[in-house]
Phi, psi and omega in degrees: 000325177295327178287329177295321181296315183293323179292316181295319182293316179295323177294320180292320177296320179293320181296316181293317179298320179293316181296319180298315181295316180298319182294323178291317180295316180295315180298316182295317176298319179299320181290315180296311184287338180278347183292110182281147173257110183252126177290139176250124182281145175291150178241141178274125174255122182259157177088005178252130178242154173225161180256160176292155178287133177268131178293143179281155179295162183295339181272354181246165180245159182297337184279345178287141178273152178243090186286136169080008175275135178236144182269127177232152174234141175169190182266123181274129180227143173291144176258193184297330183258139184297335184266002181241145177227174175224151174224110181059035180089348177275130178284127180244115177274129182256310182153175183297145182302315178303324178290313179301321183284329186262353180260123183276135180291157182280350181209170180274084183298316185276359177058035180263006175102348180221141179272129185233190176298160175304319180298315180293320179296320180291317175305322182292334179255005177302132180083004178251158175292125180221164173247124181234158175241123185231164170239122182282153170281181185296331182268352180061021174256005184210142180218147178261128182285132175243324182213150178216137180045054178064019180232120177284139178262334179204160184280116181290347179265352180292142179289335179232153176292158183298337182272357185303320183252014187256007177078019180268138175279140176270000000 
């Protein structure tokens, strides 16, 4: 009789375990099969603008991130010092004048038909509406110029500016 009790108890436990497994499988299938697929229509979002992609300098690759560069638009004007410019009242540092005069730009920024020094290219767009890419200083009242009109003047990923080892005074 003791073996009959054990047999019945194990039969019941096996039956309960089997029913539990079947219930879990059925519930899972019901959830999976009941998940509707509803098509979502695209929505037009207005008031959002984006800028065109700026080509990276030849010394950088597309996969590198360019931390801290911000796109600005405005009229570029020379300031009192030859190495400084302004855009809408913001002081824009370009680099030492000897470096600007001796470094040839990678493109014809002023669209006059010839590629010249960075200094001459900037003079050519002086007083015109331009798009520039800058990195602000901590106070955001001064910014370093990295690119203008889709042309990089210096590599934003370089640890030092290009004139750092060239004997140019800042």
